[in-house]
C-alpha positions as CSV (number, residue, x, y, z in Angstrom):
1,K,-0.3,10.8,-5.1
2,D,2.3,11.8,-2.5
3,L,-0.4,12.7,0.0
4,R,-2.1,9.3,-0.6
5,E,1.1,7.4,0.0
6,I,2.0,9.4,3.1
7,E,-1.6,8.9,4.5
8,E,-1.5,5.2,3.8
9,M,2.0,4.4,5.0
10,F,2.5,6.5,8.1
11,Q,0.3,6.7,11.1
12,E,1.5,10.2,12.0
13,P,3.0,12.9,9.8
14,E,5.5,13.6,12.6
15,V,7.1,10.2,11.8
16,I,7.8,11.5,8.3
17,K,9.6,14.5,9.6
18,R,11.7,12.3,11.9
19,Y,12.8,10.2,8.9
20,V,13.5,13.2,6.7
21,N,15.7,14.7,9.5
22,L,17.4,11.3,9.8
23,F,18.0,11.4,6.0
24,W,19.5,14.8,6.1
25,S,21.7,14.0,9.1
26,S,23.1,11.0,7.3
27,I,24.2,13.2,4.4
28,H,27.2,15.4,5.1
29,Q,27.3,14.7,8.9
30,E,30.4,16.7,9.0
31,Q,28.4,19.8,8.1
32,A,26.7,20.5,11.4
33,E,25.1,23.7,10.1
34,G,23.8,22.2,6.9
35,T,23.9,23.4,3.4
36,G,21.7,26.1,1.8
37,I,19.6,23.4,0.2
38,Q,19.2,21.5,3.4
39,D,18.2,24.6,5.3
40,T,15.7,25.6,2.6
41,F,14.2,22.1,2.6
42,L,13.9,21.9,6.4
43,K,12.2,25.4,6.5
44,I,9.6,24.1,4.0
45,W,9.3,20.9,5.9
46,D,8.6,22.8,9.1
47,I,5.4,24.3,7.6
48,L,4.2,21.2,5.9
49,K,2.5,19.8,9.0
50,E,0.4,22.9,9.4
51,L,-0.4,23.0,5.6
52,Y,-1.4,19.3,5.7
53,Q,-3.6,19.8,8.8
54,R,-5.3,22.8,7.2
55,Y,-5.8,21.0,3.9
56,S,-7.2,17.9,5.7
57,A,-9.6,20.1,7.8
58,R,-10.9,21.8,4.6
59,L,-11.4,18.4,2.9
60,E,-13.2,17.0,6.0
61,A,-15.4,20.1,6.2
62,K,-16.6,19.4,2.7
63,A,-16.8,15.6,3.3
64,Y,-14.1,15.1,0.7
65,A,-11.1,12.8,0.8
66,Y,-8.4,11.7,-1.5
67,D,-8.2,7.9,-1.9
68,G,-5.3,7.4,0.6
69,K,-7.2,9.3,3.3
70,A,-10.4,7.5,2.5
71,Y,-8.7,4.1,2.8
72,R,-7.0,5.0,6.0
73,A,-10.3,6.3,7.5
74,L,-12.1,3.1,6.5
75,A,-9.3,0.9,7.8
76,E,-9.5,2.7,11.2
77,K,-13.3,2.3,11.4
78,L,-13.0,-1.4,10.6
79,T,-10.2,-1.9,13.1
80,A,-12.3,-0.2,15.8
81,D,-15.6,-1.9,14.7
82,P,-15.2,-4.9,12.4
83,Q,-18.9,-4.9,11.9
84,H,-18.9,-1.3,10.6
85,V,-21.8,-1.0,8.1
86,L,-20.7,-0.7,4.5
87,P,-23.0,0.1,1.6
88,Y,-22.2,-3.2,-0.2
89,S,-23.7,-6.6,0.3
90,S,-20.7,-8.4,-1.3
91,I,-17.1,-7.3,-1.6
92,L,-14.6,-9.1,-3.9
93,F,-10.9,-8.4,-4.0
94,V,-9.1,-9.5,-7.2
95,G,-5.8,-8.7,-8.9
96,F,-3.4,-6.9,-6.5
97,N,0.1,-7.4,-5.3
98,A,1.7,-4.8,-3.0
99,L,-0.9,-3.3,-0.6
100,S,-0.6,-0.2,1.5
101,M,-1.1,-0.7,5.3
102,S,-4.6,0.7,5.0
103,E,-5.6,-1.6,2.2
104,F,-4.1,-4.6,4.1
105,Q,-6.1,-3.7,7.2
106,M,-9.3,-3.3,5.3
107,I,-8.9,-6.6,3.4
108,D,-7.7,-8.5,6.5
109,T,-10.7,-7.4,8.6
110,L,-13.3,-8.0,5.9
111,L,-11.9,-11.5,5.2
112,R,-11.7,-12.5,8.8
113,E,-15.3,-11.2,9.4
114,K,-16.4,-13.2,6.3
115,R,-17.6,-10.0,4.6
116,A,-15.4,-10.3,1.5
117,S,-13.9,-12.8,-0.8
118,I,-10.5,-12.8,-2.4
119,Y,-9.3,-14.3,-5.7
120,W,-5.6,-14.7,-6.5
121,D,-5.4,-13.4,-10.1
122,V,-1.8,-14.4,-10.5
123,D,0.5,-16.7,-12.5
124,R,1.5,-20.0,-11.0
125,S,5.1,-19.0,-11.0
126,F,4.5,-16.8,-7.9
127,F,3.7,-19.9,-5.9
128,S,5.6,-23.2,-5.2
129,H,5.8,-25.5,-8.2
130,S,5.9,-28.7,-6.2
131,P,6.1,-29.6,-2.5
132,G,9.2,-28.0,-1.0
133,E,10.2,-26.2,-4.1
134,K,10.0,-22.4,-3.9
135,A,9.0,-20.3,-6.8
136,P,11.4,-17.8,-8.2
137,M,11.2,-14.7,-6.0
138,S,10.2,-11.4,-7.4
139,I,9.0,-8.4,-5.5
140,P,5.3,-9.0,-6.5
141,G,5.9,-12.7,-5.7
142,K,7.0,-11.9,-2.2
143,F,3.9,-9.8,-1.5
144,I,1.5,-12.3,-3.1
145,Q,3.1,-15.3,-1.2
146,A,2.9,-13.4,2.1
147,Y,-0.8,-12.5,1.6
148,H,-1.7,-16.0,0.4
149,Q,0.0,-17.5,3.4
150,R,-1.9,-15.2,5.8
151,W,-5.2,-15.6,4.1
152,K,-5.0,-19.1,2.7
153,D,-7.8,-20.4,5.0
154,L,-10.0,-17.4,4.3
155,A,-9.4,-17.0,0.6
156,S,-11.4,-18.4,-2.3
157,Y,-9.6,-20.7,-4.7
158,P,-6.8,-19.0,-6.6
159,I,-7.2,-18.1,-10.2
160,L,-3.9,-19.4,-11.5
161,T,-2.5,-19.3,-15.0
162,D,0.8,-20.5,-16.5
163,I,1.1,-17.6,-18.9
164,L,4.7,-16.9,-17.9
165,H,5.8,-20.4,-18.8
166,E,3.6,-21.2,-21.8
167,G,5.4,-21.0,-25.2
168,S,7.4,-18.1,-26.5
169,K,6.4,-14.5,-26.1
170,R,6.1,-11.7,-28.6
171,I,6.6,-8.3,-27.3
172,H,5.9,-5.2,-29.4
173,I,7.2,-1.9,-28.2
174,K,5.8,1.3,-29.9
175,G,6.9,4.8,-29.1
176,I,5.1,8.0,-29.8
177,P,7.3,11.1,-30.2
């Protein structure tokens, strides 16, 4: 999962190292030499790039990819060539909220090229209730509203429900020891 998130979120693994170094420098700035934990972490971090590159090369040699790497590769192909041939005659996106950069690039390109459709499988509460009135803002709501705004002219009609506001709710929580 971590590799997938790194691959999707960052263009270059070196960027990650820069952020980690910034993180460590912000902690205990008065300790210029670092702590034993910091030193050990940074030693491990120094070899991660090589490990990642070797791992990626082995996967590529076998034509394997974890999902984040596959998404990123496809996003790059579609960005370079929006008409890149895909093995599907129809693509439909339904039921998402926060997208990785790679997923966003894929969906954006495919929608703009009219090679995909999108349905907003969301509750009405994520959108404005009446002209000028904003919906209560949650993290998924922010993502969904931003995507809907960007793709409103390209998207199919939304599938909206009022489940969050309809009647009382019964929630059952069960635990297994």
